C-alpha positions as CSV (number, residue, x, y, z in Angstrom):
1,M,42.6,75.5,-137.2
2,P,39.3,76.5,-138.7
3,G,36.1,74.2,-140.0
4,P,36.2,72.0,-143.1
5,Y,36.2,73.5,-146.2
6,V,32.6,73.7,-147.2
7,V,31.8,74.5,-151.1
8,P,30.8,78.5,-151.1
9,V,26.7,79.6,-151.2
10,H,27.0,83.3,-152.3
11,G,24.1,85.0,-151.1
12,D,21.7,87.1,-153.2
13,A,21.8,90.8,-152.5
14,E,18.5,91.9,-152.6
15,L,16.2,91.5,-149.5
16,P,12.8,90.5,-151.1
17,K,10.0,92.2,-149.4
18,D,7.7,89.4,-149.4
19,V,7.5,85.5,-149.7
20,D,4.9,82.4,-148.6
21,V,7.5,81.4,-146.0
22,V,11.0,82.1,-144.2
23,V,13.3,79.5,-143.9
24,I,15.5,80.0,-140.7
25,G,18.6,78.5,-141.3
26,G,20.9,76.7,-144.2
27,G,21.7,73.9,-142.8
28,I,21.2,70.4,-144.8
29,V,16.8,70.2,-143.3
30,G,16.5,73.9,-144.2
31,C,18.1,73.8,-147.2
32,S,15.6,70.7,-148.1
33,T,12.9,72.4,-146.9
34,A,13.8,75.2,-149.2
35,L,13.9,73.2,-151.8
36,E,10.7,71.2,-151.3
37,L,8.5,74.1,-151.1
38,S,10.2,75.8,-153.7
39,E,9.5,73.5,-156.2
40,R,6.0,73.5,-154.9
41,G,5.4,77.0,-156.5
42,L,5.9,79.1,-152.9
43,R,7.9,82.0,-153.1
44,V,11.2,81.3,-150.4
45,A,13.4,82.8,-148.4
46,L,16.5,80.9,-146.7
47,C,18.0,83.3,-144.4
48,E,21.3,81.6,-142.7
49,K,23.4,84.2,-140.4
50,G,26.5,82.9,-141.5
51,G,27.3,80.5,-144.6
52,I,25.4,78.2,-146.1
53,G,26.1,74.6,-144.0
54,H,29.2,76.4,-141.8
55,E,28.1,74.5,-139.2
56,Q,26.8,70.3,-138.2
57,S,25.7,70.2,-141.5
58,S,28.9,70.1,-143.0
59,R,31.0,68.9,-139.5
60,N,28.9,65.4,-139.7
61,W,30.4,62.2,-140.7
62,G,28.3,61.9,-143.6
63,W,26.6,58.8,-143.2
64,V,23.5,58.4,-144.8
65,R,21.6,55.4,-142.9
66,I,18.8,53.3,-141.6
67,S,20.7,51.2,-139.8
68,R,20.6,51.2,-135.9
69,R,18.3,54.2,-136.1
70,D,15.4,55.0,-133.3
71,P,12.6,52.8,-135.0
72,R,10.6,56.3,-134.8
73,E,12.6,57.4,-137.1
74,V,13.3,54.3,-139.4
75,P,10.0,55.1,-142.1
76,L,11.2,58.8,-142.7
77,M,14.6,57.6,-142.9
78,A,13.1,55.3,-145.6
79,E,12.1,57.5,-147.6
80,A,15.6,59.5,-147.3
81,L,17.2,56.6,-149.2
82,R,14.9,56.3,-151.7
83,I,15.4,60.9,-152.1
84,W,19.4,60.0,-151.7
85,S,19.1,57.4,-155.0
86,G,17.9,60.2,-157.0
87,L,19.3,63.6,-155.4
88,D,22.1,64.6,-157.7
89,Q,20.3,63.8,-160.9
90,R,17.4,66.0,-159.3
91,I,19.0,68.7,-158.6
92,G,21.8,69.1,-161.3
93,R,24.8,68.2,-158.9
94,D,27.4,66.4,-157.1
95,T,25.9,65.8,-153.4
96,G,29.2,62.8,-153.2
97,Y,26.3,60.3,-152.6
98,R,27.2,56.8,-152.9
99,R,25.3,53.6,-151.7
100,A,28.4,51.9,-150.1
101,G,26.6,50.2,-147.1
102,I,27.5,50.9,-143.6
103,I,28.6,48.1,-140.8
104,F,28.3,48.3,-136.6
105,T,30.4,45.7,-135.5
106,C,28.9,43.1,-132.8
107,A,31.8,42.2,-130.2
108,N,29.9,40.0,-127.9
109,D,26.7,37.6,-127.6
110,E,24.7,40.5,-126.1
111,E,25.6,43.3,-129.1
112,Y,25.1,40.8,-131.1
113,A,21.9,40.2,-130.1
114,N,20.8,43.5,-129.7
115,H,21.3,44.2,-133.3
116,E,20.1,41.0,-134.5
117,R,16.8,42.5,-132.5
118,W,17.0,46.1,-134.4
119,N,17.4,44.4,-137.3
120,R,13.2,43.5,-136.9
121,N,12.7,47.3,-137.3
122,L,13.1,46.6,-142.0
123,D,10.9,43.9,-141.7
124,G,8.6,45.1,-144.8
125,Y,10.5,48.1,-145.7
126,Q,12.7,45.5,-148.8
127,F,16.6,47.1,-147.9
128,E,18.8,44.8,-147.8
129,S,20.4,43.9,-144.5
130,R,21.4,41.5,-142.3
131,I,24.0,40.0,-139.6
132,L,27.1,38.8,-140.6
133,S,29.0,36.3,-138.8
134,A,32.9,36.7,-138.0
135,S,33.7,34.1,-140.8
136,E,31.8,36.5,-143.2
137,F,33.0,39.6,-141.6
138,A,36.6,38.5,-142.0
139,G,35.8,37.9,-145.5
140,M,35.3,40.8,-146.0
141,F,37.6,42.5,-144.8
142,P,40.9,39.7,-144.8
143,G,42.8,42.6,-143.5
144,S,41.7,43.2,-140.2
145,Q,42.7,42.1,-136.8
146,M,39.3,42.9,-135.0
147,K,37.9,39.8,-132.8
148,L,34.3,40.2,-133.2
149,K,30.8,37.7,-132.7
150,G,29.8,39.3,-135.7
151,A,28.6,43.0,-137.6
152,L,25.1,44.0,-139.0
153,Y,25.5,45.2,-142.5
154,T,22.9,47.0,-144.1
155,A,24.1,47.6,-148.1
156,A,21.3,49.7,-148.3
157,D,23.1,52.4,-146.7
158,G,25.6,54.7,-147.8
159,R,27.5,58.2,-147.8
160,A,27.5,61.4,-148.8
161,E,30.1,64.5,-148.8
162,P,28.9,67.2,-146.3
163,Q,30.9,70.6,-147.3
164,K,29.1,69.3,-150.5
165,A,25.5,68.8,-150.2
166,A,24.1,71.6,-148.3
167,P,25.3,74.3,-150.7
168,A,24.1,72.0,-153.9
169,I,20.6,71.3,-152.1
170,A,20.3,75.4,-151.7
171,E,21.7,76.6,-155.4
172,A,19.0,74.0,-156.5
173,A,16.2,75.7,-154.8
174,R,17.6,78.9,-156.0
175,E,17.1,77.3,-159.2
176,K,13.3,77.1,-158.7
177,G,13.1,80.3,-157.0
178,A,13.9,80.8,-153.6
179,A,16.1,83.6,-152.0
180,I,19.0,82.3,-150.9
181,L,21.0,85.0,-148.5
182,T,23.5,84.7,-146.7
183,E,24.7,86.6,-143.7
184,C,21.6,87.7,-142.8
185,A,20.4,86.3,-139.0
186,V,16.7,86.2,-138.8
187,R,16.5,88.9,-135.3
188,G,12.9,87.6,-134.7
189,I,9.4,86.8,-135.8
190,E,6.4,89.5,-136.4
191,T,2.8,88.6,-136.1
192,S,-0.9,89.8,-136.9
193,G,-4.1,88.2,-135.5
194,G,-1.5,86.0,-133.5
195,G,0.1,84.2,-136.5
196,V,2.8,85.1,-138.6
197,S,3.0,88.3,-140.5
198,G,7.1,88.6,-141.0
199,V,10.6,88.4,-140.1
200,I,12.7,91.4,-138.6
201,T,15.7,90.4,-140.1
202,E,19.5,92.2,-139.8
203,R,19.3,93.3,-143.3
204,G,15.3,94.7,-143.0
205,P,11.8,92.8,-142.8
206,I,10.5,90.2,-144.9
207,A,6.7,90.2,-145.1
208,C,5.4,86.3,-145.2
209,T,3.2,84.0,-143.5
210,A,5.2,80.9,-142.4
211,V,8.1,81.0,-140.9
212,V,10.5,77.4,-140.7
213,L,13.1,77.2,-138.0
214,A,16.1,75.1,-138.9
215,G,18.4,76.7,-136.7
216,G,20.4,73.8,-135.5
217,A,21.4,73.8,-132.2
218,W,20.8,77.7,-132.4
219,S,16.8,77.1,-131.9
220,S,16.4,76.6,-128.3
221,L,17.5,80.3,-128.3
222,F,15.7,81.5,-131.1
223,S,12.3,79.4,-129.9
224,G,12.6,81.3,-126.1
225,M,12.1,84.5,-128.0
226,L,9.1,83.5,-128.7
227,G,7.9,82.2,-125.3
228,L,8.7,78.7,-126.4
229,R,10.3,75.8,-124.2
230,L,12.4,73.4,-126.1
231,P,14.4,70.8,-124.5
232,Q,18.0,71.7,-126.2
233,L,21.5,70.7,-125.6
234,K,25.0,70.6,-126.9
235,V,27.3,68.0,-127.7
236,K,31.0,68.4,-129.5
237,N,31.9,65.3,-131.6
238,S,35.5,65.9,-133.3
239,V,36.6,64.3,-136.6
240,I,40.2,63.9,-138.1
241,R,39.9,64.0,-142.1
242,T,43.0,62.1,-143.4
243,K,44.9,62.7,-146.3
244,P,43.9,59.8,-149.6
245,F,44.8,56.4,-149.0
246,E,45.0,52.9,-150.5
247,G,44.1,50.4,-148.5
248,G,40.9,51.2,-146.5
249,P,37.7,50.0,-146.5
250,E,35.3,51.0,-148.8
251,Q,32.3,50.8,-146.2
252,A,31.7,52.8,-143.2
253,I,31.8,50.9,-140.5
254,W,31.3,51.8,-136.6
255,S,32.5,50.4,-133.5
256,N,33.2,50.9,-129.5
257,G,36.8,52.2,-130.5
258,F,36.2,53.8,-134.1
259,A,33.3,55.6,-136.6
260,V,35.4,55.3,-140.0
261,R,33.8,56.2,-143.2
262,K,35.6,56.5,-146.9
263,R,35.7,60.1,-148.6
264,Q,35.1,61.0,-152.7
265,D,38.9,62.1,-152.1
266,G,39.8,58.7,-151.0
267,G,40.7,59.8,-147.6
268,Y,38.9,59.1,-144.1
269,T,36.5,60.8,-142.3
270,I,37.1,59.5,-138.3
271,A,36.0,60.3,-134.9
272,S,34.7,58.5,-131.8
273,G,32.3,55.9,-131.8
274,H,30.8,56.5,-128.9
275,E,32.5,59.5,-127.0
276,N,31.6,62.9,-127.2
277,V,32.3,66.1,-125.2
278,V,29.1,67.9,-123.3
279,D,30.1,71.4,-122.3
280,I,28.6,72.1,-119.0
281,V,26.7,75.7,-119.6
282,P,23.6,77.3,-117.9
283,T,21.3,75.5,-120.4
284,S,22.5,72.2,-118.6
285,F,21.1,73.1,-115.8
286,R,18.0,74.8,-117.0
287,Y,16.9,71.2,-119.1
288,A,18.1,69.1,-116.1
289,L,15.5,67.2,-115.3
290,D,14.0,66.6,-119.4
291,F,17.5,65.3,-120.0
292,L,18.2,62.9,-116.7
293,P,16.4,59.7,-118.5
294,A,19.2,60.1,-121.3
295,L,22.1,60.8,-118.8
296,R,21.3,57.4,-116.8
297,K,21.8,56.1,-120.5
298,E,24.2,57.4,-122.2
299,W,26.5,58.8,-118.8
300,R,29.2,56.6,-119.9
301,S,30.1,58.3,-123.5
302,L,30.0,61.7,-122.5
303,N,32.5,63.6,-120.9
304,F,31.0,66.1,-118.6
305,R,33.5,69.8,-119.0
306,V,33.1,73.1,-117.4
307,G,35.3,75.4,-119.8
308,G,35.1,78.2,-121.2
309,R,31.9,77.6,-122.7
310,F,30.2,78.2,-119.4
311,V,31.0,81.9,-119.6
312,D,30.6,82.5,-123.4
313,E,27.1,80.9,-123.2
314,I,25.8,83.0,-119.6
315,R,27.0,86.4,-121.3
316,I,24.4,85.4,-124.9
317,P,21.4,87.1,-124.2
318,D,18.0,85.5,-123.8
319,R,15.9,88.7,-125.2
320,W,16.7,91.3,-127.7
321,A,15.1,94.1,-129.1
322,M,14.2,93.8,-132.9
323,D,16.4,97.1,-133.9
324,E,19.3,95.7,-132.3
325,A,22.1,93.3,-133.3
326,S,21.1,89.5,-131.8
327,P,23.2,87.2,-130.9
328,F,23.1,85.2,-133.6
329,E,25.1,87.9,-135.7
330,Y,28.2,88.3,-133.0
331,C,28.3,84.9,-133.5
332,R,28.0,83.4,-137.3
333,V,29.3,80.0,-137.1
334,L,29.9,77.8,-134.0
335,D,33.3,76.5,-135.2
336,P,34.4,74.6,-131.5
337,K,38.3,73.5,-131.3
338,P,37.9,69.7,-131.1
339,A,39.1,67.5,-128.9
340,K,42.5,65.9,-129.8
341,K,42.6,63.3,-127.2
342,L,39.6,61.4,-127.8
343,A,39.9,61.5,-131.7
344,D,43.6,60.3,-131.4
345,K,42.5,57.4,-130.1
346,A,40.0,56.6,-132.6
347,L,42.3,56.8,-135.0
348,A,44.8,54.5,-133.0
349,N,41.9,51.7,-132.3
350,L,41.0,52.2,-136.2
351,A,44.9,51.5,-137.1
352,K,45.5,48.6,-134.7
353,A,41.9,46.6,-136.4
354,F,43.4,47.4,-139.9
355,P,46.9,48.4,-139.8
356,A,46.6,50.4,-143.1
357,F,45.4,53.0,-141.2
358,A,49.0,53.2,-139.3
359,G,50.5,55.1,-142.2
360,A,47.6,57.2,-142.5
361,E,48.2,60.6,-142.3
362,V,46.2,63.6,-140.9
363,A,44.8,66.0,-143.0
364,Q,42.9,68.4,-140.7
365,R,40.2,68.1,-137.6
366,W,37.4,69.8,-136.6
367,A,34.3,69.5,-134.2
368,G,30.7,70.6,-134.4
369,Y,27.9,70.9,-131.9
370,I,24.8,68.1,-132.3
371,D,21.8,69.7,-131.4
372,V,20.6,67.1,-128.8
373,T,16.7,66.5,-127.5
374,P,16.0,64.3,-124.4
375,D,15.0,61.5,-127.0
376,A,17.3,62.0,-129.7
377,V,14.1,62.4,-131.8
378,P,14.1,65.5,-133.9
379,V,10.8,67.9,-133.9
380,I,9.0,68.4,-137.4
381,S,6.3,69.9,-136.2
382,A,4.0,73.9,-137.1
383,I,3.5,75.0,-133.5
384,D,0.0,75.5,-132.5
385,A,0.6,78.4,-130.3
386,I,1.7,80.3,-132.9
387,P,-0.2,79.7,-136.4
388,G,2.0,79.5,-139.3
389,F,5.7,79.0,-136.8
390,H,7.3,75.6,-137.4
391,I,10.4,73.6,-135.9
392,A,12.9,71.1,-138.1
393,T,15.7,70.7,-135.6
394,G,17.2,68.4,-132.7
395,F,18.2,65.8,-135.0
396,S,20.5,64.3,-132.7
397,G,23.2,63.6,-135.0
398,H,21.0,61.9,-137.3
399,G,20.4,64.7,-139.4
400,F,22.7,64.6,-142.7
401,G,21.2,61.8,-143.6
402,I,17.5,62.0,-142.9
403,G,17.9,65.5,-144.0
404,P,16.1,65.5,-147.4
405,A,13.3,63.5,-146.4
406,A,12.7,65.6,-142.8
407,G,12.9,68.9,-145.3
408,R,9.8,67.3,-147.6
409,L,8.2,66.2,-144.6
410,M,8.2,69.9,-143.3
411,A,7.0,71.0,-147.1
412,D,4.4,68.7,-146.2
413,I,3.2,70.1,-143.3
414,V,3.6,73.7,-144.0
415,T,1.4,73.3,-147.4
416,G,-0.9,71.2,-145.3
417,R,-0.6,68.0,-147.7
418,P,-1.0,64.5,-146.7
419,P,2.4,63.7,-144.8
420,L,5.2,62.2,-146.4
421,V,5.2,59.5,-143.3
422,D,3.0,59.8,-139.5
423,P,5.1,62.7,-137.9
424,H,3.1,62.3,-134.7
425,A,6.7,61.1,-133.1
426,F,7.8,64.8,-133.8
427,R,5.7,66.7,-132.4
428,F,6.9,69.9,-130.8
429,S,3.8,69.3,-127.8
430,R,5.4,66.1,-127.1
431,F,7.7,68.1,-124.5
432,S,4.7,69.5,-123.0
433,D,1.8,67.3,-123.3
434,G,2.7,64.9,-120.5
435,S,4.1,62.3,-122.9
436,K,6.6,59.9,-121.5
437,I,9.6,60.8,-122.9
438,E,11.8,57.7,-123.4
439,L,15.7,57.2,-125.4
440,I,15.1,54.2,-126.9
441,S,18.5,54.0,-128.8
442,G,22.1,54.9,-128.0
443,F,23.1,55.1,-131.8
């Protein structure tokens, strides 16, 4: 079954000869970066090897949340919530954004205490977020059969439509002057005097003085060509989309057994609340030590598998010439086969919790690869070893909601403006400067 339908963005026919900044990757982070830079008057080319938003940016749950984030991401996500609230008006397009609230359930005293403790991270932010008692939860959802200790309810959280958002932002960037180049893979960068001087695409060269790599799951491979070690692995998450029906919750809800979000069309996006598939591939061994702390903490939620993906990736070269096709041209879109059993289990758990879902009809299934770092915190950083080169990747399943603010922070770094938030936690050098790499949150 093909991936989700994404609002089409037709790429520009003409390749610009020179720009100020080339952004590599047409997901929500790359598109947001391109928009921010274009609004500041810079000449921008956004290069996407496939279609805009065709990988994880259109395959995620569509949650726009500050709740249960890693505390290091909270300041940036606070800015993202502010950006989302005015984004549709700013770009003149519909992203499906709605401030509808998100709930994380607490099955026992330990989870209740953890959620209470986490909620202190929002002190001073003036976002509505509180702990619900079991009776308050039951009052909000009278049809629910869940037996809970309570729940964390963040009314300030919301949702948007992944199949609309990145394309809408890309079109807005084009209106501001950006070149939007689809099916235009960047094979590598050129340097002069040690710094960035241009890129080589499959359609020819583009001169520039700055590059932003926002390549999602492909970023580690691209970085390796430049002699950069970016520890990053892929985790597969599988999703069900239902047909529209009445009686489901308006708020998005996470529990151990399911995660559910109402869609703009009246259907629902459903996935496992904590189980994902991890394919064992060659890079699994390369970065094994980097990910060992995360593995020790999260192993119960990961389903490891050895299969065809190992063979697929062992065939991918880690070096190629600029005048020959790159791996990015041989795989335009990562479209993994969904894990039907995990998604069906999530739907069954949801139907037990909310009987209205017992009659829900499955309209579509898909899966996507989440680009994960060892500490589940993104890289949003200039790269000191290559002046003019920047990376914005590794959003670890949290990228859709934070994407517009990540783009603004990346634009600040590229242009030398005072940063939107302190970018220290997102620096690339943390993987090589002796810093302790710590996975703080399992969400």
